[in-house]
C-alpha positions as a Markdown table, in Angstrom:
| # | Residue | x | y | z |
|---|---|---|---|---|
| 1 | Met | 0.0 | 0.1 | 0.3 |
| 2 | Gly | 2.8 | 2.4 | 0.9 |
| 3 | Ser | 4.7 | 1.7 | -2.0 |
| 4 | Asp | 1.8 | 2.2 | -4.4 |
| 5 | Val | 1.4 | 5.7 | -2.8 |
| 6 | Glu | 5.0 | 6.5 | -3.4 |
| 7 | Glu | 4.7 | 5.5 | -7.0 |
| 8 | Ser | 2.0 | 7.7 | -7.4 |
| 9 | Leu | 3.4 | 10.8 | -5.7 |
| 10 | Lys | 6.5 | 10.1 | -8.1 |
| 11 | Lys | 4.6 | 10.2 | -11.1 |
| 12 | Arg | 2.7 | 13.3 | -10.5 |
| 13 | Pro | 3.9 | 16.7 | -11.6 |
| 14 | Asn | 5.6 | 18.9 | -8.9 |
| 15 | Lys | 4.0 | 22.2 | -9.0 |
| 16 | Phe | 4.6 | 25.4 | -7.2 |
| 17 | Pro | 1.6 | 27.6 | -8.0 |
| 18 | Phe | 3.2 | 31.0 | -6.2 |
| 19 | Ser | 6.7 | 30.3 | -7.7 |
| 20 | Ser | 7.6 | 32.8 | -10.2 |
| 21 | Asp | 10.2 | 30.2 | -12.0 |
| 22 | Ser | 9.7 | 26.6 | -10.3 |
| 23 | Cys | 12.2 | 25.2 | -13.0 |
| 24 | Ser | 15.1 | 27.2 | -11.8 |
| 25 | Arg | 14.8 | 26.4 | -8.0 |
| 26 | Lys | 18.0 | 25.6 | -6.0 |
| 27 | Asn | 18.6 | 22.1 | -4.6 |
| 28 | Phe | 17.2 | 22.6 | -1.0 |
| 29 | Met | 16.2 | 20.1 | 1.2 |
| 30 | Gln | 12.5 | 21.4 | 1.1 |
| 31 | Asp | 12.7 | 22.1 | -2.7 |
| 32 | Gly | 9.7 | 19.9 | -3.4 |
| 33 | His | 11.2 | 16.5 | -4.2 |
| 34 | Asn | 9.4 | 14.9 | -1.3 |
| 35 | Pro | 5.7 | 14.3 | -0.5 |
| 36 | Leu | 5.8 | 16.8 | 2.4 |
| 37 | Asp | 6.4 | 19.6 | -0.1 |
| 38 | Ile | 4.1 | 18.5 | -2.7 |
| 39 | Thr | 1.2 | 18.5 | -0.1 |
| 40 | Arg | 2.2 | 22.0 | 0.9 |
| 41 | Ala | 2.1 | 23.3 | -2.9 |
| 42 | Arg | -1.1 | 21.7 | -3.2 |
| 43 | Phe | -2.5 | 22.8 | -0.3 |
| 44 | Gly | -1.3 | 26.5 | -1.2 |
| 45 | Asn | -3.1 | 26.1 | -4.5 |
| 46 | Leu | -6.3 | 25.0 | -3.0 |
| 47 | Leu | -6.1 | 28.0 | -0.7 |
| 48 | Lys | -5.8 | 30.3 | -3.5 |
| 49 | Arg | -8.7 | 28.9 | -5.3 |
| 50 | His | -10.6 | 28.9 | -2.2 |
| 51 | Gly | -10.1 | 32.6 | -2.0 |
| 52 | Glu | -10.9 | 33.1 | -5.5 |
| 53 | Leu | -14.4 | 31.2 | -5.2 |
| 54 | Ala | -15.1 | 33.2 | -2.1 |
| 55 | Glu | -14.4 | 36.5 | -3.6 |
| 56 | Arg | -16.6 | 35.3 | -6.7 |
| 57 | Leu | -19.6 | 34.0 | -4.3 |
| 58 | Ser | -19.8 | 37.1 | -2.7 |
| 59 | Arg | -19.2 | 39.8 | -4.9 |
| 60 | Asp | -22.5 | 40.2 | -7.0 |
| 61 | Ser | -24.6 | 40.1 | -3.8 |
| 62 | Asp | -22.0 | 42.4 | -1.6 |
| 63 | Lys | -21.9 | 45.1 | -4.7 |
| 64 | Ile | -25.7 | 45.2 | -4.9 |
| 65 | Ile | -25.7 | 46.1 | -1.0 |
| 66 | Phe | -23.0 | 48.3 | -1.2 |
| 67 | Glu | -24.4 | 50.6 | -3.7 |
| 68 | Arg | -27.8 | 50.7 | -2.3 |
| 69 | Leu | -26.4 | 51.7 | 1.0 |
| 70 | Gln | -23.9 | 54.1 | -0.1 |
| 71 | Lys | -26.6 | 55.8 | -2.3 |
| 72 | Glu | -28.9 | 56.1 | 1.2 |
| 73 | Phe | -25.7 | 57.4 | 3.1 |
| 74 | Glu | -25.0 | 59.9 | 0.6 |
| 75 | Ala | -28.4 | 61.2 | 0.4 |
| 76 | Ala | -28.4 | 61.6 | 4.4 |
| 77 | Arg | -25.4 | 63.3 | 4.2 |
| 78 | Ala | -26.8 | 65.7 | 1.3 |
| 79 | Ser | -30.0 | 66.4 | 3.3 |
| 80 | Gln | -28.0 | 67.3 | 6.9 |
| 81 | Thr | -28.5 | 70.8 | 8.3 |
| 82 | Glu | -25.0 | 70.1 | 10.2 |
| 83 | Glu | -22.0 | 67.9 | 10.6 |
| 84 | Ile | -20.2 | 67.6 | 13.8 |
| 85 | Cys | -17.0 | 66.5 | 14.3 |
| 86 | Leu | -16.4 | 64.7 | 17.6 |
| 87 | Asp | -13.1 | 64.7 | 19.6 |
| 88 | Gly | -12.2 | 62.2 | 22.0 |
| 89 | Asp | -14.9 | 61.9 | 24.8 |
| 90 | Gln | -17.3 | 63.8 | 23.1 |
| 91 | Trp | -18.1 | 60.5 | 21.4 |
| 92 | Asn | -19.7 | 58.5 | 24.2 |
| 93 | Asp | -22.7 | 56.6 | 25.2 |
| 94 | Gly | -24.8 | 59.4 | 25.9 |
| 95 | Leu | -24.4 | 61.0 | 22.6 |
| 96 | Leu | -25.4 | 57.5 | 21.1 |
| 97 | Ala | -28.6 | 57.5 | 23.1 |
| 98 | Thr | -29.3 | 60.6 | 21.9 |
| 99 | Ile | -28.8 | 59.7 | 18.1 |
| 100 | Arg | -31.2 | 56.6 | 19.2 |
| 101 | Glu | -33.9 | 58.9 | 20.7 |
| 102 | Arg | -33.8 | 61.3 | 17.5 |
| 103 | Val | -34.4 | 58.5 | 14.9 |
| 104 | His | -37.2 | 57.3 | 16.9 |
| 105 | Met | -38.9 | 60.7 | 17.4 |
| 106 | Glu | -38.4 | 61.6 | 13.7 |
| 107 | Ala | -40.1 | 57.9 | 12.7 |
| 108 | Asp | -42.8 | 58.5 | 15.2 |
| 109 | Arg | -43.1 | 62.1 | 13.9 |
| 110 | Lys | -43.4 | 60.8 | 10.2 |
| 111 | Val | -45.8 | 58.2 | 11.2 |
| 112 | Met | -48.3 | 60.9 | 13.1 |
| 113 | Ser | -47.9 | 63.4 | 9.9 |
| 114 | Glu | -48.8 | 60.6 | 7.5 |
| 115 | Asp | -51.9 | 59.7 | 9.7 |
| 116 | Ala | -53.0 | 63.3 | 10.0 |
| 117 | Asn | -52.6 | 63.8 | 6.2 |
| 118 | Thr | -50.1 | 66.7 | 6.9 |
| 119 | Leu | -46.5 | 67.3 | 6.0 |
| 120 | Pro | -44.1 | 66.9 | 8.8 |
| 121 | Ser | -42.4 | 69.8 | 10.4 |
| 122 | Pro | -38.9 | 70.2 | 9.1 |
| 123 | Glu | -36.2 | 68.6 | 11.6 |
| 124 | Glu | -32.5 | 69.3 | 12.1 |
| 125 | Lys | -30.6 | 66.3 | 10.6 |
| 126 | Ile | -27.2 | 66.0 | 12.2 |
| 127 | Thr | -24.3 | 63.8 | 10.8 |
| 128 | Tyr | -21.7 | 62.8 | 13.3 |
| 129 | Lys | -17.8 | 62.4 | 12.6 |
| 130 | Thr | -15.5 | 60.6 | 14.7 |
| 131 | Gly | -12.2 | 59.0 | 13.9 |
| 132 | Asn | -12.7 | 56.9 | 10.7 |
| 133 | Lys | -16.8 | 56.6 | 11.1 |
| 134 | Val | -19.5 | 58.6 | 10.0 |
| 135 | Ile | -22.6 | 58.2 | 11.9 |
| 136 | Cys | -25.9 | 59.0 | 10.1 |
| 137 | Cys | -29.9 | 58.7 | 11.2 |
| 138 | Leu | -31.4 | 56.9 | 8.6 |
| 139 | Glu | -35.2 | 56.8 | 7.5 |
| 140 | Gly | -37.1 | 53.9 | 9.5 |
| 141 | Ala | -35.6 | 54.6 | 12.8 |
| 142 | Arg | -32.1 | 53.3 | 11.8 |
| 143 | Ile | -28.7 | 54.2 | 12.5 |
| 144 | Gly | -26.1 | 54.1 | 10.0 |
| 145 | Ile | -22.2 | 53.8 | 10.6 |
| 146 | Gln | -20.1 | 54.4 | 7.6 |
| 147 | Tyr | -16.4 | 53.0 | 8.0 |
| 148 | Glu | -14.0 | 55.1 | 6.0 |
| 149 | Thr | -10.4 | 52.9 | 5.9 |
| 150 | Ser | -7.2 | 53.9 | 4.6 |
| 151 | Phe | -3.5 | 52.7 | 4.4 |
| 152 | Ala | -0.5 | 54.9 | 4.7 |
| 153 | Gly | -2.6 | 58.1 | 4.6 |
| 154 | Glu | -4.4 | 57.3 | 1.4 |
| 155 | Pro | -8.5 | 56.2 | 1.5 |
| 156 | Cys | -9.3 | 52.6 | 0.8 |
| 157 | Glu | -12.7 | 51.2 | 0.8 |
| 158 | Leu | -15.9 | 52.0 | 2.6 |
| 159 | Tyr | -17.6 | 49.7 | 5.0 |
| 160 | His | -21.3 | 50.0 | 6.2 |
| 161 | Cys | -23.3 | 48.6 | 9.0 |
| 162 | Val | -26.9 | 49.7 | 9.8 |
| 163 | Leu | -28.6 | 49.3 | 13.2 |
| 164 | Glu | -32.1 | 49.2 | 14.2 |
| 165 | Ser | -34.4 | 48.6 | 17.3 |
| 166 | Lys | -38.1 | 48.3 | 17.5 |
| 167 | Ser | -38.1 | 51.1 | 20.0 |
| 168 | Phe | -35.9 | 53.1 | 22.1 |
| 169 | Leu | -35.9 | 50.9 | 24.9 |
| 170 | Glu | -35.4 | 47.7 | 23.3 |
| 171 | Lys | -31.8 | 46.5 | 22.0 |
| 172 | Met | -30.5 | 47.3 | 18.7 |
| 173 | Thr | -29.3 | 44.6 | 16.1 |
| 174 | Val | -27.7 | 44.6 | 13.0 |
| 175 | Leu | -29.9 | 44.9 | 10.1 |
| 176 | Glu | -27.5 | 44.8 | 7.3 |
| 177 | His | -23.8 | 45.5 | 6.6 |
| 178 | Thr | -21.0 | 45.2 | 4.3 |
| 179 | Val | -18.3 | 43.9 | 6.3 |
| 180 | Pro | -16.3 | 40.9 | 4.8 |
| 181 | Phe | -18.2 | 37.9 | 5.2 |
| 182 | Phe | -14.9 | 36.4 | 6.9 |
| 183 | Leu | -14.7 | 39.0 | 9.5 |
| 184 | Pro | -16.8 | 37.7 | 12.9 |
| 185 | Ile | -19.4 | 40.8 | 13.0 |
| 186 | Arg | -22.2 | 38.4 | 14.0 |
| 187 | Glu | -20.0 | 37.7 | 17.0 |
| 188 | Ile | -19.1 | 40.7 | 18.0 |
| 189 | Glu | -22.9 | 41.9 | 17.9 |
| 190 | Asn | -23.8 | 38.9 | 20.4 |
| 191 | Asp | -21.1 | 39.7 | 22.6 |
| 192 | Leu | -21.2 | 43.6 | 22.7 |
| 193 | Leu | -24.0 | 45.4 | 20.8 |
| 194 | Ser | -26.7 | 44.9 | 23.5 |
| 195 | Ser | -24.5 | 45.4 | 26.4 |
| 196 | Asn | -22.1 | 48.1 | 24.9 |
| 197 | Ala | -23.4 | 49.7 | 21.6 |
| 198 | Lys | -20.6 | 52.3 | 21.1 |
| 199 | Lys | -17.9 | 49.8 | 22.1 |
| 200 | Phe | -19.4 | 47.4 | 19.3 |
| 201 | Ile | -19.3 | 50.4 | 16.6 |
| 202 | Asp | -15.8 | 51.1 | 17.6 |
| 203 | His | -14.7 | 47.6 | 18.0 |
| 204 | Val | -16.0 | 47.1 | 14.0 |
| 205 | Gly | -14.0 | 49.9 | 12.9 |
| 206 | Glu | -10.8 | 48.9 | 14.2 |
| 207 | Leu | -11.5 | 45.4 | 13.1 |
| 208 | Leu | -11.8 | 46.5 | 9.3 |
| 209 | Gln | -9.0 | 49.2 | 9.5 |
| 210 | Ala | -6.7 | 46.6 | 11.0 |
| 211 | Tyr | -7.8 | 43.9 | 8.0 |
| 212 | Val | -7.2 | 46.7 | 5.4 |
| 213 | Asp | -3.9 | 47.7 | 6.9 |
| 214 | Arg | -2.5 | 43.7 | 6.9 |
| 215 | Arg | -4.0 | 43.3 | 3.6 |
| 216 | Glu | -2.1 | 46.4 | 2.2 |
| 217 | Gln | 0.9 | 45.4 | 3.8 |
| 218 | Val | 0.8 | 42.3 | 1.8 |
| 219 | Arg | -0.2 | 43.6 | -1.4 |
| 220 | Leu | 2.6 | 46.1 | -1.0 |
| 221 | Ile | 5.6 | 43.4 | -0.6 |
| 222 | Lys | 4.2 | 41.7 | -3.7 |
| 223 | Glu | 4.5 | 45.0 | -5.7 |
| 224 | Leu | 7.7 | 45.8 | -4.6 |
| 225 | Tyr | 9.7 | 42.7 | -4.2 |
| 226 | Gly | 7.5 | 40.2 | -6.1 |
| 227 | Asn | 10.5 | 38.9 | -7.9 |
| 228 | Gln | 12.3 | 37.8 | -4.8 |
| 229 | Ile | 9.2 | 35.9 | -3.0 |
| 230 | Ala | 8.7 | 32.5 | -4.4 |
| 231 | Glu | 5.9 | 31.6 | -2.6 |
| 232 | Leu | 3.2 | 33.4 | -0.6 |
| 233 | Tyr | 0.2 | 32.1 | 1.4 |
| 234 | His | -2.4 | 33.9 | 3.4 |
| 235 | Ser | -5.9 | 33.5 | 4.9 |
| 236 | Leu | -8.8 | 35.6 | 3.9 |
| 237 | Pro | -8.6 | 37.8 | 6.9 |
| 238 | Tyr | -4.7 | 38.0 | 6.8 |
| 239 | Gln | -4.3 | 36.9 | 10.2 |
| 240 | Met | -1.9 | 34.1 | 9.0 |
| 241 | Ile | 0.6 | 35.1 | 6.4 |
| 242 | Glu | 3.8 | 32.9 | 5.1 |
| 243 | Phe | 6.0 | 33.7 | 2.3 |
| 244 | Val | 9.5 | 32.5 | 1.0 |
| 245 | Leu | 12.5 | 34.7 | 0.0 |
| 246 | Asp | 14.3 | 32.5 | -2.7 |
| 247 | Asp | 16.4 | 34.9 | -4.4 |
| 248 | Phe | 19.6 | 34.3 | -2.0 |
| 249 | Asp | 22.0 | 31.9 | -1.3 |
| 250 | Cys | 19.8 | 30.3 | 1.1 |
| 251 | Lys | 15.9 | 30.0 | 1.2 |
| 252 | Val | 14.3 | 32.1 | 3.8 |
| 253 | Thr | 10.9 | 31.1 | 5.2 |
| 254 | Val | 8.8 | 33.7 | 7.2 |
| 255 | Ser | 5.5 | 32.8 | 9.1 |
| 256 | Leu | 3.3 | 35.5 | 10.7 |
| 257 | Arg | 0.3 | 35.0 | 12.9 |
| 258 | Tyr | -1.8 | 37.5 | 14.6 |
| 259 | Ala | -3.5 | 36.3 | 17.6 |
| 260 | Glu | -6.2 | 39.0 | 17.3 |
| 261 | Leu | -8.0 | 40.6 | 14.3 |
| 262 | Ile | -7.5 | 44.0 | 15.4 |
| 263 | Leu | -3.8 | 43.7 | 15.5 |
| 264 | Val | -1.6 | 45.3 | 12.6 |
| 265 | Leu | 1.7 | 43.8 | 13.9 |
| 266 | Pro | 2.2 | 39.8 | 14.1 |
| 267 | Ser | 2.2 | 38.1 | 17.6 |
| 268 | Arg | 4.1 | 35.2 | 16.4 |
| 269 | Ile | 6.7 | 35.3 | 14.0 |
| 270 | Ser | 9.2 | 32.6 | 12.9 |
| 271 | Val | 11.9 | 33.4 | 10.3 |
| 272 | Leu | 14.4 | 30.6 | 9.2 |
| 273 | Ala | 17.2 | 30.6 | 7.0 |
| 274 | Trp | 17.7 | 27.0 | 5.1 |
| 275 | Pro | 21.1 | 26.6 | 3.7 |
| 276 | Ala | 21.5 | 25.3 | 0.0 |
| 277 | Leu | 22.6 | 22.0 | -0.2 |
| 278 | Lys | 26.2 | 21.2 | -1.9 |
| 279 | Lys | 25.1 | 19.0 | -4.7 |
| 280 | Asn | 27.8 | 15.8 | -5.1 |
| 281 | Pro | 27.4 | 14.7 | -8.7 |
| 282 | Leu | 28.4 | 11.3 | -7.6 |
| 283 | Arg | 25.2 | 10.7 | -5.4 |
| 284 | Lys | 21.7 | 10.6 | -6.8 |
| 285 | Asp | 19.9 | 11.9 | -3.8 |
| 286 | Asp | 21.3 | 14.8 | -2.1 |
| 287 | Ala | 18.4 | 15.2 | 0.5 |
| 288 | Ile | 19.3 | 12.5 | 2.9 |
| 289 | Leu | 18.5 | 12.9 | 6.5 |
| 290 | Gly | 21.1 | 14.3 | 8.5 |
| 291 | Ser | 23.3 | 15.8 | 5.4 |
| 292 | Gln | 21.7 | 18.9 | 5.4 |
| 293 | Pro | 22.5 | 21.8 | 8.2 |
| 294 | Ala | 19.6 | 22.7 | 10.4 |
| 295 | Pro | 17.8 | 25.9 | 9.5 |
| 296 | Val | 19.3 | 28.9 | 11.0 |
| 297 | Arg | 16.9 | 31.2 | 13.1 |
| 298 | Leu | 17.3 | 35.0 | 12.2 |
| 299 | Ala | 16.5 | 36.9 | 15.3 |
| 300 | Tyr | 17.1 | 40.1 | 13.5 |
| 301 | Ala | 14.5 | 39.6 | 11.0 |
| 302 | Glu | 11.8 | 38.5 | 13.8 |
| 303 | Asp | 12.8 | 41.7 | 15.8 |
| 304 | Ala | 12.1 | 43.9 | 12.7 |
| 305 | Leu | 8.7 | 42.3 | 11.8 |
| 306 | Arg | 7.6 | 42.7 | 15.6 |
| 307 | Thr | 8.2 | 46.4 | 15.4 |
| 308 | Met | 7.8 | 47.7 | 11.9 |
| 309 | Ser | 5.4 | 47.2 | 9.1 |
| 310 | Leu | 5.9 | 44.4 | 6.8 |
| 311 | Pro | 7.2 | 46.3 | 3.9 |
| 312 | Glu | 9.8 | 48.1 | 6.4 |
| 313 | Ala | 10.8 | 44.9 | 8.0 |
| 314 | Tyr | 11.2 | 43.4 | 4.5 |
| 315 | Ala | 13.6 | 45.8 | 3.4 |
| 316 | Glu | 15.5 | 45.5 | 6.8 |
| 317 | Ile | 15.6 | 41.9 | 6.4 |
| 318 | Val | 16.9 | 41.8 | 2.9 |
| 319 | Leu | 19.4 | 44.6 | 3.6 |
| 320 | Asn | 20.9 | 42.7 | 6.8 |
| 321 | Leu | 20.5 | 39.2 | 5.1 |
| 322 | Pro | 24.1 | 38.6 | 3.8 |
| 323 | Gln | 25.8 | 39.9 | 7.1 |
| 324 | Ala | 23.8 | 37.7 | 9.2 |
| 325 | Leu | 24.3 | 34.7 | 6.9 |
| 326 | Leu | 28.2 | 35.5 | 6.7 |
| 327 | Gln | 28.3 | 35.5 | 10.6 |
| 328 | Thr | 26.1 | 32.4 | 10.8 |
| 329 | Asn | 28.6 | 30.6 | 8.4 |
| 330 | Gln | 31.6 | 31.5 | 10.4 |
| 331 | Gln | 30.0 | 30.7 | 13.6 |
| 332 | Arg | 29.6 | 27.1 | 12.3 |
| 333 | Ala | 32.8 | 26.6 | 10.6 |
| 334 | Pro | 35.1 | 24.3 | 12.3 |
| 335 | Thr | 38.1 | 25.8 | 14.3 |
C-alpha cells in the first residue's frame, strides 16, 4: 500500500503555484522533492482557489448591498443640516443614546404626519464624524455607520453597518452591513451590541481598519519585491501570512500569526534560513537525512517584523541578510 502511494506521488507533476520560476529553483532539502512539500504546494493552490471562489460568490451580492447603502448614506449626508466632528470623549454612550432617541422621534413624527395627512415639520438632521466613522440618522428609525478605511494616509474601501431597534428601550440589532463575510461581525454583535453599543461600533471600525492594513501590507511587498518572493500564502482575513524569499544563497521562510484580528503587527513570528545543499555529482539523492545543516533562526528579522510594518521589515531583512548569513557561516565553520 505504501509503495503504491509513493509511486503515485513520483508520477505526479511537482507544482509550485506561487513560484515565479519553479524550474530554476536551487536544490534545497525542502525544494519539493518529497511528499511533504508536494502536499504543501497543493494546499497552497487550494487556498488560492478557495479565496478566488469566495470572492466570486460574495462579489455580486455585496456589490448590490454596497451600492444601495452608499446611495442612502450619500442622500442622508446631502440632506443634513449640520455635521459635527467629535473629539475624544465627545463620542460617548450618552451621545449614542441621544442619536437613538432622535431617530425614533423622527420616525414617530413621520407616522403621525401621515395619519393626519399633513406634511411633517422640518427637523434638523445632524451627521456625526469621529475617527474613521460617519454616523447618520437613516429613515425608519435606523442608525447608519459608514467606516472609512485607509492605508499610509490614502483612502481605501468604505464599509457600512446599519443598526435598528423596535423602540428606544429595546436593544439594537445589525440589520445589514457590507463587512467582509470572513470577519466575525455577528459574533461581535452577540458579545457587545446589547451591552455596549458604542464599544461595538468602535470595535467593528478597528476590525475593518486592521484587516485593510494587513492586506495592504501584503499587497505592497508583492508589488515591490515580487521577484524575490517564491511562495506566498495568507488566510482571507490576513491573520496568517507565510512567504518564502528564494532569491539568495539560501531559502528564507517567514511565518506570521496575528492572535487577534484587530492587530496590525504579528504576535507570533518565525524566520528561518535554510542553507543550500551542496550537490554531490556522485550521489543521486542529496536530500539524505542528516546531510543538511539545520535551519538558522534569524532573530534580527523577527525583531524587525515585531516592530515595523511588513514592507519596512522586509527591506530591513534583505538589507542585513548577507551579513547575518556570513556571521552564521563563520560560527558554524570548524575551528
